[in-house]
N, C-alpha and C positions, 0 to 999 in steps of 0.2 A: 526474632527470625532464626530459623534453624539452618543447619548445614553450611555449606561452603560460602554461599552468598552472605549470610549473616556474619560469619567469621571474617571474611575479607573486609566488609564494611567496618566492623568493629576495629579491626587492625588499623585501617587508615584514619578513623576518627581519633584513636589513641595517639598515633604517631604524628599526624598533621592536622590538628583540630582547626587551625586558622587558614588552612588551604582552601581555595575556592572550590565549592562543590556544584554550584548552580548559578548561571547568569541568564537572566530573562528580561524581557522588556519592562517588567514591573519591579525589578530589583534583583538582588543577588544574595546568596547564602554561603557561608563557610561550612565546613563539615560539622563543626561544633554546633552552629545555629541550626543546621538541618537536623542533626541528631536530637537537639532539645525539642524542637517543634514537632518532629515526627513522633517522638516518644510521648509527648503530651497529648497529641491527637490519638495515638494508640490507646492510652489510658482512658481517654474520653470514650472511645469506641467500645472498650471493654465494659465501661459503666453502662453503656447503652445495650449491652447484651451480646456483643459480637464474640463468637467463639471460634476456635480453629476450624477452618473449612467453610465458614459462613461467607456467602457471596455478598460483597459490598459494591454497589454501583458508584462510579465516580463520573459525574457529568460536569466537567469544568473545562474552561479554555486553557490554552498553553500559558504557563507562567509559574511563578514561585509557588503559588498555592497548589497547583497540580503536582509539582515535585514533592512537596511536603506530604500531600495526601497519599500519593502512591506508596511512599515508604511507610507512612503511618498505618495504612491498612494492613500491610504485610507484617509490621511490628505487632499489631494486635492479633495476628493469626488469621485475619480475614483473607478471603480470596478476592483479588482485585478484578473488577470488570469495568473498563473505561469505555464511556459512551461519548462519542463526538457530538458536542452541542450543535454543530452545524447540520447534522442529519435532519431529514424531514421528520416532522413531529410524529407521524404515524409509525415510522421505522423505530424511533426512539421508544414509543409506547410498546411496540412489539418486544424490544430488547428488555424493557423493564418487566413486562409480564412473564417472559420466558426465562429470565435469569434466576427466578426464585430468590431474589436478594432479600436479606434481612434488613438492610439499611441502604439508603442512597445519600450520597454527599453531593450537594448541588451548590450553585453560586448565588441563588436568590430564591425568594418565595414563589416566583412564577416559573421557575425553571423545571419543576417536576410535572410531567404530563400525566402521572398516575398518582392516586392517593396511596398513602403508606408512610412508614417511619422514614424520616430524613433529617439530616443536619445541614445547616447553612455553613459551609466550610470556612468562608472568610472569618466568621466569628470564632472558629476553633483553632486558627493558626496564628492569629495576631497575638504577639506576646502579652499585650495588655488585656486580652479577653480570656485568657486561659486560667482555669482554677489553679490556685497556688499549689495544691497537693498534686496536681497533674504535672506542674513544672518542676517540682522539687525532687529530691532523691528518693522519696517514697511515693507510693500510690498503688493502684490496682496492679496485681501481679500480671506480667505479660508472659503467659505460658507458651513456650515455643511449640508450634505444630509439628507433626511428624512428617517425614519425607513424603509419605503417601497422601497427606492432606492436600486439599485443593489450594493452589497458589494464585492462579488467575484464570479467567475465562475470556475467550476470544470469539466474537461473533464473525461468521463468514457467510458468504452467499449459500443459500440452500436451494435444492432443486424442487422442493415441494411447496413453494409459495412464500417463504419467509426465511430470514437468516437463522442459522443454527449456532448454538454456543458450544464451543469446544472446551472441555475441562482439563486444565493442565496442573499436575501436582508439583509440589516443591522439588521433588527429585529432578524433574525436567529442567526447572530454572537453574538449579545447582549445576547440572551437567552442561547446560547450554553456556553459562557464564564461564565455568572452569575451562571448557574446551575453547571458547572464543579467545580468552586471554592466553591460553597455551598455544593455540594455533596461529594467533596473529602477534599481539604484543601485550605484555602485562604491565608496560610502563604507563604512567599517569597521563594518558593522551587526552587532548581537548577533543570532545566528541559533539557532533551536531545532532540535535533532536529533529530529525527530518521525517521519520515515518509517520503515517496517519495515526491519529489517536486511537488506541484500543487494538491495534494490530500487533501480531506477535513480534515484529521487528522493533516496535516501540519499547517493549519490555527489554529486548536485547540491548538497545541503545542505552537506556537508562542505567541498567545494572552493570553493563560492561564498563561504562564510565566510572561509576561509583565504586565498583569492586576493584578497580585499578588505581584508585586515588586520583582519578582525572576529574576534569570539570565538564559538566553538561551544559551546552549552550543552546538556548531555546529561542528560535526566531518567532516573531509575531506571525499570526495566520496569514496576513497579507504579504509578508516577506517570503514565507515558505511557498506560497502559490506562484511566486514570480521567480523563475530560475535565474534571471539576471541579478536580482537582489540576493538570491542564495549564493551565487558565484562571488559576489562582492563580500558577503558575510564570511564565506570560507577564507578569504584573504584577510579581512579586517580582524576576525577573531583567531586567525592562524590555526584553523581547524586541522587536526591531525588524523582523526578517525571519522569515516563516513560510511553509513549504511544507505544504499540507494538502489532503486529499481533500475534495471538496465536501460530502459528507454530514457529515464531522467539523466542517467550517466552520459548517454550519448548526446543529449541536448546540452548538458553542461560542458561537455568536451568541445562541442561546436562553438558555443559561446566563448569559451576560453581561447579558442584558436582565432577568433575574429575580433570580438569586442574586448576580451580580457576582463579582469586580470586572471593570470594563471595562479591557482591556489598552491603556492610553492611549499606550504608546510604539510600537505597531505602525506601521510605515511601508510595508512591502512585503509583500503577501500573495499567494501564487501558489497557485491551485487547480488540481489536476491529478488524473488517475486515472479520472475518469468525467465524464459530462456535468454541467456547472455549471447549477444552477437558483438564481435569486435569490429567496430566501424573504423574508417580512416581517422575520424576525429579522436576516438579513444586511443588509437595507436600514437597519434601525434601528442596527445596530452601526456601519456605515460612516458613517452620518449623525452619529454621536457621535465619529468619528475623521476629522476633515476633512483631516488630513495623511497618511492612509493611502491606498494605491492597491491595487486588486484586479485581478490578472492572471489570465486564463483560459489555461492552458497545455494544448496538445494534442500528443500523440505517443505511439505505441506504444513498448514497450521496445526494439524493433528500430531505433528512431531517436532515442529520448528526445524532447525537445521539438522539434517540427518546425513547428508553427504556434502563434501566440499573439495575444491580444487584450487590451488594457487598457481597463477600463471607465472612462468619463469622465462628467463632469457630476454633478449631484446624484443620490444613490442612488435617490431616488424615481422618477427617469426611466429607470433601468436596465431593460432588457428582462428578462422572466422567464427566457428562455432565451438567454443571450448567444452570439454567434457564436464559433467557434474561431479566427477571424482570418485572418491571412496568414502565409506561410512566414517563418521567421526567417532571418537572413542565412546563406548557405551551403546552404540547403535550397530545394527546389522541389516544388510540388504539381501533380499531373497528374490530371485528371478523365476517367474513361473509362466508357463504357456498361457496365452490369452484365451480365456474361455469364449467360445463362439466367435472366434476371430473374424472380423469383417475386412474385406480386402481394402476398403477405403480407410480403415483405421490403423491397421498394422501391416507392415511390410514383412517379408520373409526374414526370420531371424530375430525380430523384435519380441521382447518378452515383457510381461507386466511386472512392475516393481512392488514388492511388499516390504514393509519396514517393521523391525522389532527392536526392543531394547529399552533402556531407562528413560529415553525421551518420549515414549509413547504416552498419549493422553489417556485419561480415564475413559473418555468417550464423549458423548454429547449430553449436556445438561438436560435432565428431565425427558430423555428420549431413548429409552432402552432398546426399542425396536431398531432405530437407525444405528445405534451403537453396535448391536449384534450383527447388523449387515456389513458394517465397515471394519470392525475389529473382530478377528476370528482366530481360532486355533490353527496353526500352520505346521504341518510335519516338516522337520528338517533332519539333517544327519545327526545333529546333536540332541534331538528330541523335539517334542512339540512345543512351540512358543506361541505367545499371543502376538499377533501381527496386524498391521494396518494395511489395507489394500488401497494403494494410492490412485489407481486408474491411469498411471503414467506408463507409457511404453519406453523401454530402454533397451540398449544392447551393450554387451561387454566387449571392449576392445582387447586386442592381444596382450596389452600391458596391464589388463585388469581394471582399467578405468571405465566408468559407465558413461554413456552418452544418452542424452534425452532424445526421444524419437516421436513424441506426440502423445495423444490421449486415446483411450478406448471409448470415451463417451464424448458428449458435446461441451463439457466444461472448457472455458477459455480464460485467458488472462488479458486484461485490458489495463494498460499503464501500470502493470505490476499488481493489480487487484484480481482476485479470483472471482469469476462471475459464472453462476449457473444460469444458462439461458432460460431454463424452466421458471426461475423466480421472476425474471423480467416478463416472460409470457403470461404468468399468472396475474401480475400487476396490470399488464396491457389488456388482458381479457376482462378486467373490471370496468373498462370504458364501454358505455352503451353502444357506441358505433362499431365495436369490434366483434365480429362473429368468429373468426379464426385468426391465428397469428403464429409466426415462427420468428425467432430471434437467432441470428448467427453472427459470427465475427467475420469481418471482411478485411482482406489484405489488399489495400490499394496498390496500384503499380508504383514503380520507382522507389520501393522501400518506404512508402509513407506509413504513418502511424496506424496500427490496427484499430478498427472501429466496429461498434455494434450496429447492425442493420436490422430493423423490424420489418417483416413482410406481413401485410395486413389484408384480410378479406373482411369487407364491411357488411353490416346488417343491411337488408334491403331498405332503400330509401334514406340511408344515413351515411352518405359518403364521408369518410374520415378526413379531417383536416390534420395534416402532419404536425403543424405547430401546436394544435390543441392536444394531440396525442402525447407529444413530448412534454408539454406542460403538465398533463395528467400524471405522467411517470415521474416528473421532477418533484411532484408533491408526495410521492411514495418511496422513491429510491434515491440513493446517493448519486452524485453526478456521474461517476464512472460507470454506472449501470443504466444510464439513460441512452438509448440508441441515438447516434448522430444522424441517421438517415431513416426515413420511413418510405417503404415501397408498397404501393397499393396493388392489389391483384384481384381477379375475379375468382381464383381458386389457387390453392397451394399444390405444388406437384407432389404426387404420392409414389412411393415405391411399391413393388409387387405385393408386399405384405401389408399395405394399407397405411404405412406411416409416412410422415412428411419426408420427402427426399431432399435433404438440405443441400446436396450437391447440385441440384438443378435450380435452386433459387437464384435469380439473376442478381448481378451486381447493381448497386444504385447508379442510375443514369440521369435522374431528374435533379433539377436545381430549384430554388425557391421561385415563387412568382416574381416576374420582372418588376423592377421599379420603374419610375417614370423615365429614366434614362434609357435610350435605345442602344442595342449592341451595334458595334461597328462591323465593317466588312469581315466576312469569314467567321463570325460568331465571337469575335473578341470585343471587349468593351470599348466604346468610344472614349477618347480622351488623350490620344497621342501615344508616342512610343513608350513612355514610362508606364502609363496605364496598361498598355499591351503586355509589357514585360512583367508587371505585377500580376496580371491575370494569368499569364502562362506559368508563373511560379506557383500561384495558388493551385492551379490545375494539377501541377506536378506533385505538390505537397499533400493535397487533399484527395486527389484521385477522382475529382469530378470536374466537369467542364464549367468554367466561369465565363459567363457571357454578358454580365451586367455590372457596371461600376457601382451600382447601389447594393449589390448582394453583400450580406454580412458574412464575415469569415466564420463566426460562430455558427450561424444558421447552415453554413455549408459543411459543418462537421469539424471545424477547427477548435483546438484546445490551446491552453497555455504552452503545452509541449510542442505542438506543431507550429505555434506562433514563434517559438524560439528559432525554429528552422528558417522561417521567413525572414526575421530580422537579421540573422547572421548572413544569409545569402544576399540580402539587399545591401548590407554593409560591404560585403566583398565586391559587389558589382558597382555600387555608386559612392562608396566611401562616406556614407552618412550614418550617424548613430540614431537609432530609434529605439526607445525603451519599450519593453514588452507592455507595460501598463498603458503607456501612451498609445500604442498600436491598438490594444484591446478596448480602449475607450471609444474609438471611432473606427471599427474594423471593417471598412469598405475599401474597395479598389480605388474609388475616387478620392477618398480622404487620404489614403496612404500615398498615392501617386502625387497628390498635391503637396504633401509634406516633403516627399523626396525632392521634388522639383524646387521647392522653396529653399531647402537646406543645401542642395547641391549647387545652387546658384549664389548662395550667400558668400 
């Protein structure tokens, strides 16, 4: 591996070979063991023809093997492209086809959805399975790639019907890790692998841990999806560094404040993925963690972190909406008037943010036209630079800090994930019952979790079934891109220029078909005062009227994040503990109210 990342890892391997590098459900590795196995895999990849800059797909679950493989691919000079095995098979096939990968590393013979060269990774990382000359001091030469060679590719939502792959060179990885350690802490901190597989923050988590000599802790998939278990792991593993989307941070703070435990070892917390809002729960959590710092990281996947701001002073004085800060070293921010500014998109004084510097991606893999649209020459006072047009609206405060003010287009963030509504609309349009559709983000009242809503006009004689449409999308898209609500209409509202007027699309007001249980007086579920209280809480959290004790929390738009709000508020009111997974196994008003009644009376 070239550059700063390779140097830092080599330094810690030499100085502390027996220090723990990785702890996962299926085992653990010291730095020496990680080094040996990753080097052996790298030599195996070179024998298979991998050369600097070649894309290598990695489709593996979280665990020891994934950690070894990530490092081994980069050691071989390959460009890492991690594919989440839990994605729908069609999306995985799209990623395989559009990555242009030379080789794929998979967990078994049935894991590959497309023909082509592949290695079964478990056989390449077990010590007993590796060729002797790959394990020994000699073997194929591992030629270091150049800083401009491709290091990793990240797929993100695309507006034209499928995900797009962003090509990040080694100089970006070097700058990202060097800045993260300099801007937070270079100490060997225990770091949690929390980011989704294959996302840009995943790379930051892994190499921030290893380049500081720290240990990377890997939860099982079922643990990561349950914030209550995540909170317990933060305490059990004494995690010190955490990268987390703001909505998940808010839910973890609420859980810590009601159910506990408080993760007392946290020192560095970086929020990224969407706009950070400081909630009362976040203020309370950091007031109880005086040694912890909260960092607001901003940057699209095309640059990773480009601006940052660290909150200072007592948490009670923190602004509700912190600024996104100033450019990190090696990056520059350029503010330009919004071309064709629409009054509903940009307020007076808002400008569009362009980014330039060493953190800029090469562009989009195998898509020169899209690259040329998004990355363009930009005249500045210092001369013309290559810059990325973010589509984000910002304004500069008097102290020079930048504040996020929205988007110039329809792109949205859902639970920290970037979503292009156009990609969801393309997938929805493939259903035979759909004639027209529009997908928007909906902000429920009372600060509930932002949700996607699909507005659908059906083909004549084919009334759409919302459940069938959601099942159709679930087979094509990741969970965060599947709309939680489907609103049917006879026509979509149009603006004077003939485009869909998204501002006039109504909020969802329908609920699933009623179960056999009848609603009580006033539209609340029958079942007594506890059931009434649960229904009112669901209505507040989800933003839709709950009238039936048989309605499913998930069908109403609930997620594990919104479920965390429910269990914390119920604990505060009734003093009973209900685990998230326990709730989500039978997520109805009737089942939950019966459980509360049973435990409250015990």
